[in-house]
C-alpha positions in Angstrom: 21.2 -3.4 25.7 24.8 -2.5 26.4 24.9 -0.9 23.2 21.7 1.1 24.1 23.5 2.4 27.4 26.3 3.9 25.2 24.0 5.0 22.4 20.4 5.3 22.9 19.8 6.1 19.3 21.4 3.0 18.0 18.7 1.7 15.5 19.8 -1.9 15.3 20.0 -2.2 19.0 16.6 -0.7 19.6 15.2 -3.4 17.0 17.1 -6.3 18.9 16.0 -5.0 22.0 12.2 -4.8 21.2 12.3 -8.4 19.1 13.7 -9.6 22.3 11.4 -8.4 24.5 8.3 -9.4 22.6 9.9 -13.0 22.2 10.2 -13.0 26.2 6.3 -12.1 26.6 7.2 -8.4 27.6 5.0 -7.2 25.0 4.2 -3.8 25.9 7.7 -2.9 26.7 8.9 -4.5 23.4 6.2 -2.6 21.5 7.6 0.5 22.8 11.1 -0.4 21.5 9.8 -1.5 18.1 7.6 2.0 17.9 10.9 3.6 18.2 12.7 1.9 15.7 9.9 2.5 13.3 9.8 6.1 13.9 13.6 6.2 13.1 13.1 4.2 9.9 9.6 3.7 8.8 10.6 2.1 5.3 13.3 -0.4 6.3 11.8 -3.5 4.5 12.7 -6.5 6.8 11.9 -4.6 10.1 8.7 -3.2 8.9 7.4 -6.7 8.6 8.5 -7.5 12.1 7.1 -4.1 13.4 3.6 -4.9 11.8 3.6 -8.6 13.0 4.4 -7.7 16.6 1.9 -4.8 16.7 -0.8 -7.1 15.4 -0.1 -9.7 17.8 -0.6 -7.2 20.9 -3.8 -5.9 19.4 -2.4 -2.4 18.1 -3.9 -2.8 14.7 -3.9 0.8 13.5 -0.1 0.5 14.0 0.2 -2.6 12.3 -1.2 -1.2 9.2 0.7 1.9 9.3 3.9 0.9 7.5 1.7 -0.5 4.5 -0.3 2.8 4.3 3.1 4.6 4.5 4.5 2.6 1.8 1.4 2.9 -0.5 1.4 6.6 0.1 4.9 6.7 -0.9 4.4 4.8 -4.1 1.5 7.1 -5.1 3.2 10.3 -5.0 6.9 10.4 -4.3 7.3 14.1 -4.2 4.5 14.7 -1.3 5.8 11.8 0.8 5.8 13.9 4.2 2.3 15.3 3.3 1.1 11.8 2.6 2.6 10.4 6.0 1.0 13.3 8.0 -2.3 12.3 6.0 -2.2 8.5 6.9 -1.1 9.1 10.7 -4.1 11.6 10.7 -6.5 8.7 9.6 -5.1 6.3 12.0 -5.8 8.6 15.0 -9.4 9.0 14.1 
């Protein structure tokens, strides 16, 4: 967390803090850190699995599916990635 005090946008620090909070049972707080990291880098391979697993664990099922849906949207049409992301997120909100 010291790294985050210096730079609140430090991606790796956000990921580590989120994982540590989740592992110590502070699920809501950890989930918010992991969500921030996911929004910063939604296609980072290793982290996406950690994010999805933790969101599933805390019952946030739509958020757990989001990385897979974004990945599928990207594979379907690379040129319209941003449009596809918005469409996927709109589906998750419903």
